[in-house]
N, C-alpha and C positions, 0 to 999 in steps of 0.2 A: 504494500500500500504506500503511495507516495506521500511526501511531506505535506503537501497541500491538503490531501484528504485527511491526514492525521490531525492537522491543525483545525480543520473543520469539525472533526469529531470531538476534539478536546474542547473547542469553544462551545459546541452544543451541550456537552456534559456539564460544563461549569457555569453556564449562564441560564437565567430563567426567561430571557427574552421579554422581560417586563410584564409577564402575565401572572407572576406569582406562583406558578406551578413548578415546584422543585423537581429535579431529576429523580430524586429518591421517591417522592410521592407518585410521580408518573410510573416508576418501576413497580410500586405496589399495586397501582390500579391496573396496569397492563398484565401483571401476573394474575390478578383476579379475573380479568377478561379471559386470559388463556385457560385458566382452570375451568371456567364455566362455558368454554366454547364447544358445547355439544350441539348436535342436531343439524350438522351440515351448514351450508352458507346462510340459509334462512335463519336458523337459530342463532348462529354466530353474529350475524349483522344485527339481529334484534338485541342481543346481549350488549353489543357495543353501543347501539343507539340508546338503550336504557341507561347505561352507566355514564357514557360520555356526554350525551345530549341532555337527558332528563335529570339525572342525578347530580353529575358534576358540573354541568353547564360549561364544559370546556370548548364545545364547538356548536354552532347553531344548526338548526334543522336544514337550512338551505345549503350551507357549506358541507354538511355531512352527506347530503344527497348528491351534491355536485361531485364530491370525491368518489362516492360510490358509483356514480354513473361512469366516471373515467375508468375505475377499476373493472367494471363490467365489460368494458371494451377490450381489456387486455387478456392475453393468454395467461392461464394460471388461476390459482384460487383467489377469488375476488375479496373474500373476507380478510385473508392474511395481507393482501395488498392494501386494503382499506386501513388496517391497523398500521401498516408501514407508513402510509400517506399521512395519517393524522399524527403519528409519532414524529414524523419529519416536520410537520407544521409546528409542533410544540417545541421540539428540541433539536432541530436540524438533523443532520445525518445520523448522529449518535442516537437521537430519539427514534428515528425510523428503524435503525438496526435493532434497537432494544425492543420496540413494539412488535416488529415483524418476527424477530427471533424468539421472543417469549411466546408469541402466538402459536408457534409450532413446537416449542420445546416439550410441553406435556405430551403431545401426540407422539413425538419421537421416542420418549421414554416409555410410554404405554405400549406402543406398537412393538418396540424392541423387546420389552419384557414378555408380552404375550406371544411373540414369535418364538422366544426361547421355550416357553411352556408348550407351545404348539408342536414344535419339532421334537421336543424331548418326550412328551407324554401324549400327544394327540389331543382329542377333545376331552376336556376335563369337565365332569358334571357340575362342579361348583361354579367354574368360570362360565359355562353355558347358561347356568341359572341366573347369574348376575347379568349377562348379556341380554337374556330374555326380558328381565324386568326393565333394564335400561332402555332397550329399544322401544318399549311401550311408552315410557316417559318422554323419550326423544321425539316420538311422533306427536305427542301433545304439544311439546315445545315448538316444533316446526309449524304446526297449525296456528299456534298463538302468534308466531312471528309473521306469518302471512297476513293475519288479521291486523296486526299493529302496523306493518309496513304499508299495507293496502289503505288503511284509514288515512295515512298521511300523503300517500302518493296519488291516490285516485280522488282528486278534488272535484271533478265534474264528470259529466256524461261522456265527454270525448276521451278522457283518460280511462274511464271504466271500459269503454268500447275497445280501446287499444289493448288493455290488459286481457280482455276476453278474446280478442282476435289472436293475440300472441299465444294464449293458452291453447286455443283450438288448433292453431297451426303446429305447435310443437308437440302437443300430446296426441292428437288424432292423426296428423299427417306427417309427423317427424320432419318438419321443415328445419333446416340447419339454423342453429342459434345466431350465427353472424348475419344471416339474411334477415331474420326478425329484427335484430338490433339496427342494422343499416336502414331497413324500411321505416322503422319507428323514428329513427333520427331524422330521416329525410322529411317525413310527415311533420315532425315537430319543428324543424327548421323552416319549412315553407309556411306552416301555420303561424309561427312567431313573426316572420317577415311580413305576413299579410295583416298583422295586427290583431289576430284572434286572441282574446284574453285567456282562453282555456290553456294556452301554451306558455303563459307567463311563468317565470321562475317562482318557486315556493319562497315566500318571505319568512323571515324570522318571526316566530310567534310573539305577539305583544304581551305585555304584562310581565315580562321576564327580563332581567338585566342582560346586557349584551354578553354573549359567551366570551370566554377567555381568549380564544384564538382570534375571533372577530374583533374584539376590542384591541388586541395587539396589532393586527394587520391594518385595520382602519382604511384610510384612503391611500397611505403610502406603504408599499410592500417592503418588509425588511430585506436585508441583503441576501439571505439564503433563499428567498422566494423569487428573486429576480432571475429570469432565464438569461443565459449568455452562451455564446459559442465556446468560450474557453472552459466554462464550467461543464458544459455537455461533453467536451472532449475528455476532461479529467475524469468525470463520472464513468463514461464509456470505457476508458482505458482500464480503470481499476476493476470494475465489475466484470468486464469481458475477460480480463486476465484471470480473475478468480474462477470464472466459469470454464474457459477454454483450456488453460494450461493443464489442469489435472486430466482432462480428456486426452489432450495431445500426448502427455507423458505416458499414459496407459497404452495408447495406440502404438507409440514408438517402442516402448519398452516391452510390451507383452504381445503385440500383434492384434489384428482385428478379430481373430477367431477366439481370443480369450474371453471368458465370461465377464470379467471386469470391464474390458473394452466394450463389449456388447451392451452392458448395463449403462455405461457412460454415454455411449452414442444414442441408444434407444430413448433413454429418459431425457437427454438433451433435446432430442427431436420433440418429445412429448411436451416439454416446457414451452415450445414455440407454437404448438397447435391446439392447446387445451382451452379453446374458446368456449364460453358457456358453462364453465365449471366442470367439476369432476365427472358428473354423470354423462356429460356429452362425449367424453373420450374413453370412459372405462370399458365400454364394449370393445373398442378397438384394442385397448391394452390387453384385455382378457384374451382376445382372439390371437394376438401376436405372442403373448407370453405362453399360452397353452398350446397353440397349434404350430406356430413357427419356431419358436425357441425351445419349446418343451421344458420350460422352467417349472411349471406347475400343472397339476391336474385341475379340471373344471371345478370340482368340489373345493379344492384348496383356494382357488380364486374367490369363490363365494365366501369362504370362511374369512379370508383376508378383508373382504369388503365389510363383513359383519364386525370385525375388529375396528376398522376405521369409522364405521357408522356410530359405534357406541363408545368411542374414546374421545377425549378432547382434541381439538385441532381440525384442520381441513380434511375432508373426505379423501383428497388426493394423497393423503398419507398412506393409503393402501399400496402406493408404489414402493414405499419402503419395504413392506412385506414381500412384494414381488421380487425386489432386488435381494432381499434376505434369502428367500427360497432358491433363487437362481444360483447364488454363490454357494449355498448349502449343498445343492445337488452337484456342483462342479467345483470343489474347493482347491483342486490342484495340489500343490505341496503343503498347503495350510490345513489346519484342522477344520472340520466342517463348521463348527460354531464360530471360530475366528473369521473364516472366510465369509460366513453368513452375516456377521456383524459388519464387516467392511463393505459387503455388497449392499446392505440396507442403508448404511450411512452414505455411500456413494450415490445411490439412487436419490436420496433426500437432498444431497448437496446440489446435484445438477438440476434438480427440479425447482429448488427454491432460490438459488442464487440469481437466476434471471428475473425473478419477481422484484428483487431489490433494484435491479438495473432499470426495469420499466418505470418504477415509481420515481427514483432519484433523477432519472433522465427526463421524464415527461411532466412530472407534477408542477415544476415552476411555470411552464407554459400554460398548463391547464388553469392554474391559479390566476394568471394574468388575464385569462379569457372569461372570468366569471361574469363580468358586466356585459358581455356580448349578447344582444337580444336573440339572435339566431341560434347561437350555441346553447343559450339557456332553454330555448324552446325545444331544441333537439334533445337535450339531456332530460328535460321534463317528460318528453314522450318516451324516451328510452326507459326512464324509471317506471312508467306505467307498464310498458311491455315486460320489464323485468319482474314485476309483480305476477304477471301471468306465467312467466317461466318458473318462478319460485313455487307457484301453485302446482305446476306440473311436477316439480321435484317432490313436493309434499305428497301428492297423490301416488307417485312412484314409490316413495318410501312407505306410505301407508299400505299399498298393495303387498309389498314384500314383508311387512311386519304383521299384518292381520290375516293374511291368507297363505296357506302352505303351497298353493299351486295357482298359476295364472295361465291363461290361454292366449297366445298371440293371434291378433286379428290382422290379416294382410290381404285386403281386397278392396276394390273400388277406390284405390288411392289412400285408403286408411292404413295406419300402421300404429297399433297400440296393443297393450296387454289388457285382457279382460279377466277379472277375478273368477276363479272357480268357487262358486258360493258354498258348495258343500265342503270346501277345505278351510272354511273360516276357523281361525284359532280363537276359540271362545275365551280362553284364559288371557290371551294377548289383548283381545277386545275389551275385556273387563278392566284390565290394568290400564290400558290407554284411556278409557272413559273416566276412570278414577283420577288419573293424572290430569286430564283435561279439566275435570271438575275442580281439582285443587288449584289449578292455575287460573282458570277463567272466573270461577265463582268465589273461591275462598282466598284468592290472591296470595297463596303460599309461595315462598321463594323457590327459585329453580333448583338450588342445591338440595333443599329438603325434599322436593318432589323426586329428584333423581335418586337420592339416598333411600327414600321410602319405596320406590319402585324396585330398586336393587334388592332390598330386604324382602319385598313381596315375591320377587322371582325366586330367591333362595328358598323361601317358605313353601312355595308351590312345588319346587323341586323335591323337597323332603317329604311333602305330602303325596308325591307321586302323580301330581296333576300334569306336570310338564317333564 
């Protein structure tokens, strides 16, 4: 890392940027966000919104959604990138690294630990029981997230219609996510340029003091938010080196046929094409990992997805499990567990390093464009479309949580999964309904709901129900 980058990081760590939020306080809050980041992107974004916008008032509603819309356009996990973006706004580069790094740290630890258990002992009854209860609670959390985000983003009939069209397009017709986003952005841009009020940017809610970041930025952008060619070159050189050098070293030193070289190349490619979140690319990853590379069996891929769905962090953390199993099966001169550990960490490294590159390179330009009417309209429309996409993810997760079997429907242009109603998992349904009641009606905290659902899953296991 060059001296300029280190100077930037040191400055970010030692100064509060006049908003009164210390680096230590931000660390505690980001760690809390990371520990609570269950439920895929919908649940994770909702957690960040609740803590950062509603509870801490660190960032306004409009700026939060503006940042989210940009992250939705990027390849990679949008929730982790959103955390990096907001951390960067608060404490420069150091804040972005801290927020984005902490966001994935619990998932790295959890997936790695579960991978050890999985390879050593296979399916363990107690772990399965915990996962069973956890998945039911996660479903309720995801539904809650859709409701919360929808209430804020769908402000009028036009936005509701955009969300509905996006949902129908992606759920029933499998329209690619980038096409939905581009179409929504074009509609929003043209609508805003024509003066339609439905596409106006979301304003900061009244009756609440100005959020910390918004108070800091005001009319004049601080130095670290200003885009510049020199800064872009510095950022690109540092993060591209961190990404490319390990891949090049493996290719040169071990050859392209080595499993570690294959992991580095394959997941680097995934980092550039994972538009639309993890669900949009997992089918391709599963196909390549199972059928082309023969790293896993189909059942093992599903087990890995279950681990990622029920542990903190982005769902794309399942790629760590894939890398773990790939190296475990082909350890070379290393012991299987050592090779597996290195394979999992390598997959994680090449997956997430590009995420920091996209944010640190593009965020300054995105911040300077916040006042642009056309861009604001485009991003507002994209937000509405994203609600429909998140609803699609929620239903997908619900189908695989509440039903043991689904039937693919592929005719007349339709492409979706239909539940087999006779395969309804009654125990999962009851647990999910109880979790939803606790969240929606009783306002019980998310951590308590997750803990209670885990305990219920274990109890049902011992009772012989699951």
